ZAPA-893950 format. One record per residue: x, y, z of N, C-alpha, C in turn; residue in one letter. Coordinates in steps of 0.2 Angstrom, whole numbers, plus 5000, padded with zeros to 4 digits. Layout:
% ZAPA-893950
XYZXYZXYZA ...
END
This chain:
% ZAPA-893950
512149974935511449994938511550064940X 511150114938511150184940511050194948X 511550214951511450224958510950274960X 510850324956510350374957509650344958X 509550294954508850264954508750234961X 509350194963509250164970509150214975X 509450274975509350324980508650354980X 508450364974507750384973507250334976X 507350264975506950214977506950214985X 507550224988507550224995507250284998X 507350344995507050404998506250394997X 506050374992505250374991504950324996X 505350264997505050215001505050245009X 505550285011505550315017504950365018X 504850405013504350455013503650425013X 503550365010502850335010502750285015X 503350265019503250215024502750225030X 502650295032502150305037501450285035X 501250295029500650275026500550205025X 501050165023501050095023500950065030X 501350095035501250065041500550075044X 500250135043499650145045499150095042X 499250075036498750025033498949955036X 499549945037499749875040499349865046X 499349925050499049915057498249915056X 497949945051497249935050497149865048X 497549835044497449765042497549715047X 497949735052498149695058497549695062X 497249745063496649755067496049715065X 495949715058495349685055495549625050X 495849575053496049515048495449485046X 495549445040495049405037495249335035X 494849295035495049225034495149215026X 495349155025495449135018494849135014X 494849165008494249175003493749225006X 493849255012493449305014493749375015X 494249385011494649445012494349505008X 493649515009493349575005493549645007X 493549655014493749725016494549735015X 494949685015495649685014495749705007X 495449665002495549674995495249744993X 494749764996494449834995494949894997X 495249885003495849935005496449935000X 496549874997497149864993496949904986X 496349894984496149934978496150004979X 495950024985495850104986496550124986X 497050094989497750114990498050124983X 497950064979498250064972497950124968X 497250144969496950194965497250264967X 497450274973497750334975498450344972X 498750284971499450284967499350294960X 498750284957498650294950498850224946X 498750174950498950104947498250074945X 498150054939497550014937497549944940X 496949924940496849854943496549814938X 496749754936496449704932495849674935X 495349654930494849614933495049554937X 494749534943495049484946494749414944X 495149364944494949294942494549264947X 494649274954494249254959494049314963X 493549314968493249374971493749424974X 494249394979494649434983495349444981X 495449414975496149424972496149494969X 496749524969496849594967497549594963X 497549614957498149624953498249694950X 498749734952498849794949499349794944X 499449844939499849844934500249904933X 500949904933501349964932501649954925X 501449994921501749994914502350034913X 502950004910503550044909503450084903X 503950124901503950164895504050134889X 504350074889504650034884504449964884X 504349924879504149854879504749814883X 504549764885505049714889504649664892X 504949624896504649564900504249584905X 503749544908503349554913503549514919X 503649554925503849534931503349534936X 503149474939502549474943502849474950X 502549514955502749514962502149494966X 502149434969501549404973501649414980X 501149434984501149424991500449404993X 500349374999499649345001499349395006X 498749385007498349435011497849405017X 497849335017497349315022497649305029X 497249295034497449285041497349215043X 497549195049497549135052496849135057X 496649075058496049065062496349045069X 496449095073496749085080496649155083X 496649155090496649215094497249245095X 497349315094497949345095498149355102X 498749355104498949365111499549415112X 499549465108500149505108500049565113X 499449585114499349645118499549705114X 499649705108499749765104499149815104X 499249885104498749925104498349925097X 498649895092498249885086498149805085X 498049765090497949695090497249685086X 497149625084496549595081495949615085X 495449635082494849645085494349585084X 494649535080494249475079494449425085X 494049385088494149345093494549285090X 494349265084494649195082495049205075X 495349265074495749275068496249325069X 496849315067497449365067497949355062X 498349405061498949395057499549375060X 499549315062500149285066500649255061X 500549265054501049235049501349295045X 501149355047501449415044501149435037X 500549415035500249425028500049505028X 499949535034499849605034500449645032X 501049615035501749645033501849635025X 501649575023501749565015501349615011X 500749625013500349665009500549735009X 500649765015500949835016501549845012X 502049795012502649805009502549805002X 502149764999502049764992501749834989X 501249854993500949924992501449974992X 501949974997502450024998502850024992X 503149964990503549964984503149984978X 502549964977502149994971502150064970X 502150104976502150174975502750204973X 503350174975503950194973504150174966X 503950114964504050094957503650134952X 503050144954502550184950502850254948X 503250284953503550354951504150344947X 504450284947505050274943504950234936X 504250224935504050184929504350204922X 504550274922504750294915505450264914X 505750234919506450194917506350124916X 505750094916505650024915505550004908X 505849954906505749924899505349854901X 504649864901504249804903503749824907X 503449774911502849794916502949754922X 502649774927502649744934501949724936X 501749664937501149644940501149634947X 500649674951500649674958500149624960X 500249564962499749514964499649504971X 499049514974498849514980498449444981X 498649394983498349324983497949314989X 497349284989496949264995497149194996X 496949175002496849105004497549065004X 498149095006498749055006498749005012X 498449025017498448985023498048915022X 497648915018497248845017497548815010X 498148845008498448815001497948804996X 497448854995496948844990496848914986X 497148964988497049024984497449024977X 498049004977498449004971498148954966X 497948894969497648844964496948874961X 496548904965495948924963496048984957X 496549024958496749074953496949044947X 497348994947497648964941497048924937X 496648894941496148854938495648904935X 495648964937495149014934495449054928X 496149034927496449064921496949114922X 497149124929497749164930498349144927X 498749194925499449174921499349174914X 498749184911498549194904498349264902X 498449284896498149344894498549404898X 498149444901498449504904498849484910X 498749424913499149414919499649364917X 499849354911500449314909501049354911X 501549314914502149334916502749294915X 503349324915503949294913504449274919X 504349304924504649284930504249304936X 504349284942503949304948504449304954X 504349354959504649354965504149374971X 504349364977503949374982504349364989X 504049374994504449365001503949345006X 504249315011503949295017504349315023X 503949335029504249355035504649295038X 505149315042505549265045505849285052X 505549265057505749285064506449265066X 506749215063507349195065507949235062X 507749275057508249325054508149395057X 508749425058508749495061508349545056X 507949595058507649635054508249675051X 508149695044508649725040509049675036X 508949615037509249555033508749515029X 508949485024508549445020508949375019X 508549325017508849265016508449225010X 508849175007508449135002508849075001X 508449024999508748954997508748954990X 509348924987509348914980509148844978X 508748834973508448764972507848754976X 507748694978507148674983507148714989X 506648754990506648794996506048775001X 505548754999504948735003504648665000X 504448625005504148565003503448565000X 503348514996502648504994502248485000X 501548495000501148465005500548435003X 500348385005499748345004499348325010X 498748335010498348315016498048245015X 498148205020497948135020497348115025X 496848095023496248065027496247995026X 496247955032496147885032495547865036X 495147825033494547795037494647725038X 494647695044494647625045493947605048X 493647555045493047535047493047455049X 492647435053492547365055491847355058X 491747295060491047285063490947315070X 491547315074491447345081491147295086X 491147305092490947255097491047275104X 490947235109491047245116491847235117X 492047285122492747285124492947225127X 492447185130492647125134492747065129X 492547075122492547015118492847045111X 493547065111493847085105493847035100X 493846965102493946915097493346905093X 492746935095492146925091492046975086X 492547025085492447075080493147095078X 493247155074493847175072493947245075X 494547265078494647325081494947375077X 494647435075494947485071495347525075X 495347535081495847565085496447535085X 496547465086497147435086497447435079X 497047435074497247435067497547505065X 497247555068497447625067498147635071X 498247605077498847615080499447585076X 499247525074499747485070499947515063X 499447545060499447575054499947635054X 499847675059500247735060501047725061X 501147665064501847645065502147625058X 501747585055501947555048502047605043X 501647655043501647715038502347745039X 502647755045503247785046503847745042X 503747685041504247655037504347675030X 503847715027503947745021504547795021X 504547835026505047885027505747845029X 505747795033506347765035506647715030X 506147685026506347625022506247635015X 505847675013505647685006505947745003X 505947795007506247865004506947865004X 507347884999508047894999508247935005X 508747915008509047955014509248025013X 509448045007509648105005509148155002X 508548125002507948165000507448175005X 507548225009507048235015506348235014X 505948205019505248195018504948195025X 504348215026504048215033503348185032X 503148135036502448115036502248115044X 501748165045501448175051500748165052X 500548125057499848115058499648155064X 499248205064499148255069498448245072X 498048205069497348195071497148125071X 496848095076496548025076495948035081X 495348005078494748005081494347935080X 494047915086493747855086493447835093X 492847805093492647785099492247835103X 491747805108491347845112491347825119X 491647765121491647745128492247695128X 492447685135493047645136492947565134X 492347545135492147475134491847455128X 491847505123491547485116492047495111X 492147435107492547435101492147475096X 492447535093492047565088492047535081X 491647555077491547535070492047575066X 492247635068492647675064493147715067X 493747725064494247775067494547815061X 494647875062494847915056495547945058X 495947955053496647985054496748045049X 497048095052497248145047497948165048X 498248175042498948185042499248225036X 499848235036500148275030500848245028X 500948245022501548225019501848285016X 502548295017502948345014503548315011X 503748335005504348315002504648364998X 505248354995505648404991505748374984X 505448314982505548284976504848264973X 504648294967504048274965503948194963X 504448164961504448094960504348054966X 504748074971504648044978503948054981X 503648114980503048134982502548084980X 502548074973502048024970502147954973X 502747934973502847864976502647854983X 502747904987502547894994501747894995X 501447934991500747934991500447864989X 500747834984500547774982500647724988X 501247724991501447684997500947695003X 500647755004500147765009499547725008X 499347725001498747684999498847605000X 499447584998499647514998499647485005X 500047525009500147495016499447505020X 499047555019498447555022497947495021X 497947485014497547425012497747365015X 498447345015498747285017498647275025X 498747335029498747325036498047315038X 497547355035496847345037496647275035X 496847245029496647185028496847125033X 497547135034497847095039497447095046X 497147145048496847155054496047155054X 495847125048495047115047494647175047X 494947225045494647295044494647315037X 494347375035494347405029494647475029X 495147485025495447555025495247595019X 495147655020495047705014495447765014X 495847775009496247835009496047885004X 495947945007495848005003496448055003X 496648074997497248114997496948184994X 497048234998496848304996497548334993X 497648344987498248364984498348434986X 498948454989499048524991499448554986X 500048584988500448624983501148584981X 501448604975502048574974502648594977X 503148564976503848584979503948664977X 504248704981504348774979505148774978X 505248774971505948774969506148844966X 506648874970506948944968507448934962X 507348974957507748974952508449004954X 509048964953509648984956509949044953X 509849064947510049124944509749184946X 509049174947508649234950508849244957X 508949194961509149194968509749234968X 510249214964510949254964510849324963X 510449344958510349414956509949454962X 509449414965509149444971509549464976X 510049414978510449424983510949494982X 511149494975511549554974511049624974X 510449614972510049674973509949694981X 509849644985509749654992510349684995X 510949664993511549694996511649764993X 511449774987511449844984511049894988X 510449874990509949924993510049925000X 510249865003510249865011510949875014X 511449855009512149855012512449785011X 513049785010513449725009513349675015X 513149615013513149565019512349565021X 511949595019511249595021510849535019X 511149505013510849445010511249385012X 510849325014511249265016510849205013X 511249155012510949095010510649055015X 510049025014509648985019509648915017X 509448875021509348805020508548795018X 508448745015507748725013507348715020X 506648735019506248725025505648675023X 505448625028504948575026504248615027X 504248675028503548715028503348715020X 502748745019502548745012502248815011X 502148835005501848895003501648894996X 501048914994500748904987501048954983X 501548994985501949034980502248984975X 502248914977502548864972502148864966X 501448874967501048864961501248914955X 501448974957501649024953502249004949X 502748964952503348944949503248884944X 502548864943502448814938502348844931X 502248914931502148944925502748984923X 503249004927503849044925504349034931X 504949044930505449044935505449104940X 505649094946505649144951505949124958X 505849164963506149154969505649184975X 505549154980505249174986505849184991X 505949244994506449254999506149265005X 506549275010506349285017506649355020X 506149385023506349455026506349445034X 506949465037506949455044506549505048X 506249485053505749525057505949515064X 506549485066506749485073507149545076X 507049555082507449605085507649585092X 507849625097508049605103507549595108X 506949595106506349575110506149505109X 506149465114505949395114505349375110X 504849415110504249405107504249415099X 504849445097504949445090505249385087X 505449345091505849285089505449215090X 504749225092504349175092504249145085X 503949085084503849055078503249085074X 503249085068502649095064502049055067X 501449085067500849055069500849045077X 501249085080501249085087500749155089X 500249145093499849205094500149265097X 500749255100501049305104501649335100X 501749315094502249345089502149415088X 502649455088502649525086503149535081X 502949565075503449575070503749645070X 504349655069504649715068504449745062X 504149805062503849835057504349865051X 504949875053505449895048505449845043X 505249785044505249735038504849755032X 504349805033503949825028504349865023X 504849905026505249945022505749895018X 506049845022506549805019506349765014X 505749735014505449695009505349735003X 505049795004504949844998505549864995X 506049874999506749894996507049844991X 507049774994507349724990506949714984X 506249704984505849694978505949754973X 505949814976505949874971506649874968X 507149854972507849854969507949804963X 507649744965507649694960507249714953X 506749744954506349774948506849814944X 507149864948507549914944508149874941X 508449834944509049794941508849754935X 508149724935507949684930507649714924X 507249774925506849804920507149874918X 507549904922507849964920508349964915X 508350004910508950014905509150084905X 509850094905510150164905509850194898X 
END
């Protein structure tokens, strides 16, 4: 690899960093919810236009994909980041804190967006060295696990948006800023949303023997469903089944006619995922029948397991060490969290890596989705540097 190109990349990123940070702060002040990122996508288009990077027609309204064409034919490398914000109130006290009462970037998607744009500017200036092309994908609606699915259902990944491999990153408060990490193989779990409705005739709280009690059935069902994890799922294949919502009843002395449960299933094996979803249906039906109630299960299929390609992961770690310094990249364990970046991996191999955002301030170490989390903005440069270096290592020829 030509060291001069690496130096040019780093120098260009540092020169352009103030503008990228200014945009990041604008996006942070004006966050937008899933599928409503109209101002955000417009700012992205304007930024790309200033860089001289053309934009493809979007397959859904707030998706933006820019194209950097190399000087010679070669493979297509897609770089994907997400742009939507969370539905929650920010509590950071930053001078550029969200101006929306119920929406904020507590997951770092503003960092992701600014970093990809920063990288785009530097690679655009080095494009004469590329043999191939780079797609710059700004994806909406990751937080609701619907953006990527909507894009692919609309034809993304075909024609002008066809790609041979894909990379991207996510912020990580547990890692020091200036470092990156990635898991090789399964990196994030699949996720499916489970809605269960239990119905019965209901009755007076003093006479439960005259009716069927959906509250008691729901309590028993929750405990029985956990045996899927402890008794049906192989011990060496992690899975998590959580019910975070239960609703039913209007008064202490009334046995209601209906109780609803809401939960999520996360797995690292597609075969196990299908088996456990079927077990949820089976156990729900049997438990409710045993307790003289009726159970109905609705599965809202989420995103598949995110599996990082081992070879690409190894090359990415080399690129990170090359541009950030030896030892900057480290191996991570898989996380039961999920990300619809996994949808992009259904079409081509790739890797989503993690970029450290933590420093010596306690608020930088809070978990993602915490309203008081403050990201170290140096991560904008770090993410851009690693992605840019990997592009040079992959597409540049002497």
